[in-house]
ROKOL-999713 format. One record per residue (C-alpha): residue number from 1; residue in one letter; y, z, x. Coordinates in Angstrom, 1 decimal, padded with zeros to 4 digits. Each point is the difference from the previous one (the first is absolute). Layout:
PT    k  r       y       z       x
PT  NUM  A       Y       Z       X
...
//
This chain:
PT    k  r       y       z       x
PT    1  M  -012.5  -002.8  -014.6
PT    2  S  -001.9   003.3   000.0
PT    3  E  -003.1  -001.7   001.4
PT    4  R   001.9  -001.4   002.9
PT    5  W   001.5   003.3   001.0
PT    6  R  -003.5   001.6  -000.2
PT    7  Q  -001.5  -002.8   002.0
PT    8  V   002.6   000.2   002.8
PT    9  E  -000.7   003.7   000.4
PT   10  A  -003.8  -000.5  -000.1
PT   11  W   000.3  -002.7   002.7
PT   12  G   001.7   002.6   002.2
PT   13  F   003.4  -001.5   000.6
PT   14  D   002.6   002.5   001.4
PT   15  H   002.8  -000.6  -002.6
PT   16  A   000.8  -002.1  -003.1
PT   17  W   003.4  -001.3  -001.1
PT   18  T   002.0  -001.6  -002.7
PT   19  Y   003.3  -001.8   000.1
PT   20  D   003.2   001.6  -001.5
PT   21  H   001.7  -002.8  -001.8
PT   22  L   001.4  -000.8  -003.5
PT   23  G  -001.3  -003.5   000.6
PT   24  W  -000.9  -002.1   003.0
PT   25  R   000.5  -003.6   000.9
PT   26  D  -001.9  -002.5  -002.3
PT   27  L  -002.2   002.9  -001.4
PT   28  V   003.0   001.3  -001.9
PT   29  D  -001.2  -001.6  -003.2
PT   30  G  -003.5   001.5   000.2
PT   31  P  -001.3   003.5  -000.6
PT   32  W   001.8   002.6   002.0
PT   33  F  -000.1   003.9   000.0
PT   34  D   002.2   002.6   001.6
PT   35  A  -001.2   001.5   003.3
PT   36  V   000.1   003.7  -000.9
PT   37  P  -002.1   000.0  -003.2
PT   38  T  -002.3  -002.6   001.7
PT   39  L  -000.6   002.4   002.9
PT   40  T  -000.3   002.9  -002.4
PT   41  A  -002.8  -001.8  -001.8
PT   42  A  -001.6  -000.9   003.4
PT   43  A   000.1   003.7   000.9
PT   44  T  -002.0   000.9  -003.1
PT   45  V  -002.9  -002.4   000.8
PT   46  T  -000.2   000.8   003.8
PT   47  S  -000.4   003.2   002.0
PT   48  R   000.5  -000.7   003.7
PT   49  I   002.0  -003.0   000.8
PT   50  P   003.8   000.3   000.7
PT   51  L   002.1  -002.0  -002.4
PT   52  G   003.4  -001.5   000.8
PT   53  T   003.0  -002.2  -000.9
PT   54  L   000.5  -003.1   002.2
PT   55  V   002.9   000.6  -000.2
PT   56  A   002.2   002.0  -002.4
PT   57  S   003.2  -001.8  -000.7
PT   58  P   003.6   001.4  -000.1
PT   59  N   000.9  -003.1  -002.2
PT   60  F  -000.9   001.9  -003.1
PT   61  R  -000.9   003.6   001.0
PT   62  H   002.2   003.0   000.4
PT   63  P  -001.3   002.7   002.4
PT   64  V   000.5   002.9  -002.5
PT   65  H  -002.3  -001.5  -002.6
PT   66  F  -002.3  -001.6   002.5
PT   67  A  -000.6   003.4   001.7
PT   68  R  -001.2   001.5  -003.3
PT   69  E  -002.4  -003.0  -000.5
PT   70  I  -001.4   000.4   003.5
PT   71  T  -000.3   003.7  -000.3
PT   72  A  -002.1  -000.5  -003.2
PT   73  L  -002.1  -002.8   001.6
PT   74  D  -000.7   002.1   003.0
PT   75  D  -001.2   002.9  -002.2
PT   76  I  -002.2  -002.3  -002.2
PT   77  S  -001.5  -001.6   003.0
PT   78  A  -000.6   003.4   001.7
PT   79  G   002.2  -001.0   003.0
PT   80  R  -001.0  -003.6   000.6
PT   81  V   003.4  -001.7  -000.2
PT   82  L   001.2  -002.3   002.8
PT   83  L   003.6  -000.8  -000.8
PT   84  G   000.9  -003.4   001.2
PT   85  V   003.8  -000.7  -000.2
PT   86  G   002.1  -003.0   000.8
PT   87  A   003.5  -001.3  -000.2
PT   88  G  -000.5  -002.0  -003.2
PT   89  G  -000.6  -003.8  -000.1
PT   90  L   002.4  -002.8  -001.1
PT   91  G  -002.2  -001.5  -002.7
PT   92  F  -000.5   000.8  -003.7
PT   93  D   000.5   003.8   000.5
PT   94  A   003.4  -000.5   001.5
PT   95  A   001.3  -002.0  -002.9
PT   96  V  -001.8   001.2  -003.1
PT   97  L   002.3   002.9  -000.7
PT   98  G   003.1  -002.2   000.1
PT   99  A   001.6   001.1   003.3
PT  100  D   000.8  -002.3   002.8
PT  101  P  -002.5   000.2   002.9
PT  102  L   001.2   002.0   002.9
PT  103  P   000.7  -001.6   003.4
PT  104  P  -002.2   001.1   002.9
PT  105  R   002.3   002.7   001.4
PT  106  A   000.5   001.6  -003.4
PT  107  R  -003.8  -000.1  -000.6
PT  108  A  -000.5   001.8   003.2
PT  109  D   002.6   002.6  -000.9
PT  110  R  -001.6   000.5  -003.4
PT  111  Y  -003.5   000.3   001.6
PT  112  A   001.2   002.7   002.4
PT  113  E   001.5   002.0  -002.9
PT  114  F  -003.1  -000.5  -002.2
PT  115  V  -002.4   001.3   002.8
PT  116  E   002.3   002.9   001.0
PT  117  L   000.5   001.3  -003.5
PT  118  L  -003.6  -000.5  -001.0
PT  119  D  -001.1   002.0   003.0
PT  120  L   002.3   002.9  -001.0
PT  121  L  -001.1  -000.1  -003.6
PT  122  L  -003.7   000.2   000.9
PT  123  R   000.5   002.8   002.5
PT  124  Q   002.6   002.3  -001.6
PT  125  D   000.1   001.8  -003.3
PT  126  Q   003.6  -000.8  -000.8
PT  127  V   002.1  -002.9   001.3
PT  128  T   003.6  -001.1  -000.4
PT  129  W   000.9  -003.1   001.9
PT  130  Q   002.7  -002.7   000.1
PT  131  G  -000.4  -003.5   001.3
PT  132  R   001.4  -003.4  -000.8
PT  133  Y  -003.0  -001.2  -001.9
PT  134  Y  -001.6   003.2  -001.2
PT  135  Q   001.0   003.5  -001.0
PT  136  A  -001.9   003.1  -001.0
PT  137  V   001.5   003.0  -001.7
PT  138  D  -002.1   003.2   000.1
PT  139  A  -003.2  -002.1  -000.2
PT  140  R  -003.1   002.1  -000.3
PT  141  S  -003.3  -000.8   001.6
PT  142  T  -002.4   002.9  -001.0
PT  143  P  -002.9   000.1   000.4
PT  144  G   000.2  -002.4   003.0
PT  145  C  -002.7  -002.2   001.5
PT  146  R  -003.6   000.9   000.4
PT  147  Q   000.3  -001.4   003.5
PT  148  Q   002.4   002.2   002.1
PT  149  P   002.8  -000.2   000.9
PT  150  R  -000.1  -003.2  -002.1
PT  151  V  -002.0  -003.2  -000.6
PT  152  P  -000.2  -002.2   003.2
PT  153  F   002.6  -002.8   000.1
PT  154  V  -001.2  -003.4   001.2
PT  155  L   003.2  -001.9   000.6
PT  156  A   000.5  -003.7   000.0
PT  157  A   002.1  -001.1   002.9
PT  158  N   000.8  -003.0   002.2
PT  159  G   003.7   000.5   001.0
PT  160  P   001.4   002.7   002.4
PT  161  R   001.5   002.2  -002.8
PT  162  S  -003.1   000.1  -002.1
PT  163  L  -002.2   000.6   003.1
PT  164  A   002.3   003.0   000.8
PT  165  L  -000.9   001.2  -003.5
PT  166  V  -003.7  -000.3   000.9
PT  167  A   000.5   002.1   003.1
PT  168  R   001.9   002.6  -001.9
PT  169  F  -001.9   000.3  -003.3
PT  170  G  -003.2  -002.0   000.2
PT  171  A  -003.6   001.1   000.2
PT  172  G  -000.7  -003.7   000.1
PT  173  W   001.6  -003.4   000.6
PT  174  V  -000.9  -003.1  -001.9
PT  175  T   001.1  -003.5   000.8
PT  176  T  -000.6  -003.5  -001.4
PT  177  G   001.2  -001.7   003.2
PT  178  T   002.5  -002.8  -000.2
PT  179  A  -000.6  -003.1  -002.2
PT  180  F  -001.3  -003.0   001.9
PT  181  D  -002.0  -003.0  -001.0
PT  182  D  -002.4   000.1   002.9
PT  183  L  -002.3   002.9   000.8
PT  184  D   000.7   000.4   003.7
PT  185  S   003.8   000.3  -000.6
PT  186  W  -000.7   002.7  -002.7
PT  187  W  -002.2   002.0   002.5
PT  188  A   002.7  -000.4   002.6
PT  189  S   002.5   001.5  -002.4
PT  190  V  -002.4   002.9  -000.8
PT  191  A  -000.3   000.7   003.8
PT  192  G   003.8   000.1   000.3
PT  193  L   000.3   002.4  -002.9
PT  194  A  -002.7   002.3   001.4
PT  195  D   002.0   000.2   003.3
PT  196  R   003.2   000.8  -002.0
PT  197  C  -001.7   002.7  -001.9
PT  198  A  -001.3   001.6   003.2
PT  199  A   003.5  -000.2   001.5
PT  200  A   001.5   001.7  -003.2
PT  201  M  -002.6   002.8   000.3
PT  202  D   000.9   000.5   003.7
PT  203  E   003.7   000.0  -000.7
PT  204  A  -000.6   002.7  -002.6
PT  205  G  -002.0   002.1   002.4
PT  206  R  -003.1  -000.2  -002.2
PT  207  D  -003.6  -000.5   001.1
PT  208  P  -001.2  -003.4  -001.2
PT  209  A  -003.5   001.5  -000.4
PT  210  G   001.3   001.9  -003.0
PT  211  L   000.8  -003.2  -001.9
PT  212  R  -002.5  -002.1  -002.1
PT  213  R   000.8  -003.7   000.3
PT  214  Y  -000.9  -002.2  -002.9
PT  215  L   000.0  -003.8   000.1
PT  216  S  -000.1  -002.0  -003.3
PT  217  L  -002.3  -002.9   001.2
PT  218  D   000.7  -002.3  -002.9
PT  219  S   003.7  -000.5   000.9
PT  220  A  -001.5  -002.4   002.5
PT  221  P  -000.1  -003.7  -001.0
PT  222  V  -003.8   000.2  -000.3
PT  223  F  -001.8   002.4  -002.4
PT  224  S  -001.8   002.7   001.9
PT  225  L  -003.1  -000.3  -002.2
PT  226  T  -000.5  -003.7   000.6
PT  227  S  -003.3   001.0   001.6
PT  228  A  -001.5   003.2   001.4
PT  229  G   000.3  -001.4   003.5
PT  230  F   003.7  -000.7  -000.5
PT  231  F   000.6   003.5  -001.3
PT  232  V  -001.8   001.5   003.1
PT  233  E   002.2  -002.1   002.3
PT  234  A   003.1   001.2  -001.8
PT  235  V  -001.0   003.7   000.2
PT  236  E  -000.7  -000.4   003.7
PT  237  R   003.4  -001.6   000.7
PT  238  A   001.7   002.8  -002.0
PT  239  A  -001.8   002.7   001.9
PT  240  G   000.9  -001.7   003.3
PT  241  L   003.7   000.4  -001.0
PT  242  G  -000.4   003.7  -000.7
PT  243  F  -000.4  -000.1  -003.8
PT  244  T  -002.2   002.8  -001.4
PT  245  D  -000.5  -001.5  -003.5
PT  246  V   000.0  -003.4  -001.7
PT  247  I   000.5  -000.9  -003.6
PT  248  T  -001.5  -003.0  -001.8
PT  249  H   000.1  -001.1  -003.7
PT  250  W  -002.7  -000.2  -002.6
PT  251  P  -000.6  -003.7  -000.3
PT  252  R   001.5  -001.7  -003.0
PT  253  R  -001.4  -003.1  -001.8
PT  254  S   003.2  -002.0   000.6
PT  255  S   003.6   000.2   001.3
PT  256  W   000.9   002.8   002.5
PT  257  Y  -003.0   001.3   002.0
PT  258  A  -002.4  -002.5  -001.6
PT  259  G  -003.5   000.6   001.4
PT  260  D  -003.6   000.8  -000.6
PT  261  E  -001.0   003.6  -001.0
PT  262  R  -003.3  -000.6   001.8
PT  263  V   001.9   000.1   003.3
PT  264  L   001.5   003.3  -000.9
PT  265  A  -003.4   001.4  -000.8
PT  266  E  -001.4  -001.4   003.3
PT  267  V   002.9   001.7   002.0
PT  268  A  -000.6   003.2  -001.9
PT  269  T  -003.7   000.2   000.5
PT  270  E  -000.6  -001.7   003.3
PT  271  V   003.2   000.1   002.0
PT  272  L   001.5   003.4  -001.0
PT  273  P  -002.9   002.0   001.3
PT  274  T   000.2  -001.7   003.4
PT  275  L   003.8   000.7   000.2
PT  276  R  -000.6   003.7  -000.6
PT  277  G  -002.8   000.1   002.5
//
């Protein structure tokens, strides 16, 4: 993978990400590596590009240990970590440790605890904290993050409670929209979520201009790198809805995100410079 990380940086993309799963959908039987050492390896073969989790999962992570991992990663990368965090999915990750998957309200409660405690751990030297899902007893955080006061949080959110977390803790918001089988319905869901995010920021008394807004394009029913033209169209639609950043996937040979790597190369060399200009 080292050549891909180097190539993404050389092409001039603004950020690069990896999933945070123990296994995912029908790819669970194939090769899979943990997010933190993967990003650590990526940090050693790049020098500029920010690196992130899309998104870190409370299904199998505890904030105390995760804070130590993120502190180390931020140091190794010289302050290039973007910490994407989500509520934790309902698939393989939710079942592999043997516990029953949480219902939606409980997942939202756990997500709020995870973000609040992780924020404290990454900003303070000593933390004692008690919640329903997580506890910390005299947890230490020295030396702290390279980025101060901590690494930026990019929080996944679609519902009102998670959007309130974005307004309170997020340097960025990331969404996948709502699952639909047709493209126009998916874009309509994205537009509605963008409005809800803006309303959450207003309610919190926070300037929306201070929030990066990331859209995962490939949650749509059509792969964003189907063609360079289709990608440009998607970027323009996202920008029109107020998104500052979009995320696509490196094309795979089959299964999820199947596509042609030549389209990615075309986007990188011919489209990306025009988007920056």
